[in-house]
C-alpha positions, 0 to 999 in steps of 0.5 A, spaced: 411 446 141 412 441 136 419 436 136 423 440 130 422 446 135 424 443 141 430 440 139 432 447 136 431 451 143 434 445 147 440 447 142 440 454 143 438 454 150 444 449 150 450 455 147 448 460 152 449 455 158 455 453 156 457 461 154 454 463 162 449 468 157 443 467 162 437 471 163 432 473 167 427 468 170 420 469 172 416 465 177 411 461 173 404 463 174 401 457 174 404 456 181 402 462 184 395 459 181 397 453 183 399 455 191 393 459 192 388 454 189 390 447 192 386 444 197 391 442 201 395 447 204 393 453 201 397 459 200 393 467 201 394 471 195 398 476 199 403 470 202 405 468 195 406 475 192 411 477 199 406 481 203 406 479 208 412 478 214 413 470 212 412 471 205 417 476 203 422 471 205 419 465 203 414 467 198 414 464 190 416 471 187 422 473 193 424 466 191 425 468 183 427 476 185 433 475 182 433 468 179 437 467 172 437 461 168 435 457 161 428 457 158 428 449 155 421 445 152 421 441 158 422 447 163 428 452 166 435 451 168 436 456 173 443 459 175 446 462 181 454 464 181 457 467 187 464 468 189 466 467 196 472 472 198 477 468 201 485 468 201 489 467 197 484 468 191 478 469 190 473 463 189 467 462 185 461 457 186 456 456 181 449 452 182 443 450 177 437 447 179 432 443 175 425 445 174 421 440 170 415 445 168 409 440 164 412 434 169 410 438 175 403 440 172 401 433 172 404 432 179 405 439 184 409 435 189 415 438 188 419 434 194 416 427 191 419 429 184 426 431 188 426 424 191 425 421 184 429 424 180 435 424 185 434 416 184 433 416 177 439 420 175 443 416 181 441 410 177 443 413 170 448 410 166 451 417 163 451 419 171 457 422 173 461 421 179 464 428 179 457 432 178 453 428 184 445 431 183 444 434 190 437 437 193 434 443 191 434 450 195 428 453 191 423 449 193 419 449 186 426 445 183 427 437 183 435 437 181 441 441 182 448 441 181 454 445 184 461 446 183 466 450 186 472 454 183 473 456 174 476 450 172 470 445 176 464 450 173 467 450 166 467 443 166 460 442 169 457 448 164 460 443 158 457 436 162 450 440 163 450 442 155 453 437 152 451 431 156 446 432 161 440 436 157 441 432 151 442 426 153 440 424 160 434 430 162 430 426 156 430 419 159 430 423 166 423 426 164 420 419 160 421 415 167 419 420 171 413 421 168 411 413 167 413 412 175 408 418 176 403 416 172 403 409 174 403 412 182 397 416 180 392 410 176 394 406 183 391 411 188 384 409 185 380 403 184 377 401 178 371 405 181 375 411 180 374 412 188 380 415 191 385 410 195 389 415 198 392 422 195 399 420 191 401 427 193 402 426 200 409 424 202 408 419 206 416 417 206 421 418 203 423 416 196 416 413 196 416 413 188 423 410 187 420 403 189 424 400 183 
């Protein structure tokens, strides 16, 4: 996808995000393949598809069963809006989760990338104290934002559409990609022999040494 088409897609999705016009997201096909074929902790197709007792609650298909959101050039942003029924009024709450598809394809360890995104966002010059980056609930998402109350949700929507998507996310993707490539390069010696597995999480924030 050329740059003009990416910009056009992202602008269109940001407009839908601002209006709250989300659509249903399906589970990414490459994640289904990754879960079954990976060498570390592979899962059975029955578990991934939610056909086992454990898979019904934790399979990737069940995770995406009712998930809605927006399709950007770099991946997806899911949206979940619920209402807490409380006196004297009903309080809506919204949660948005970031899924950087291309980045996760190159480094399919969402827990490590999640720590990296949390760190990078907290250090970004446009980081907003009102919209604190949070750990994601979804297993394959790397950053989330939430708000309670109609006014707070509207402010969050506006900030995501006008600031986060066009001005912050490109920087996070560029910095994360560079750091991940450096980590992968450092994991092999001059002869190409693996010194360690960069996908194994030995400690929290291990990609965030800078």
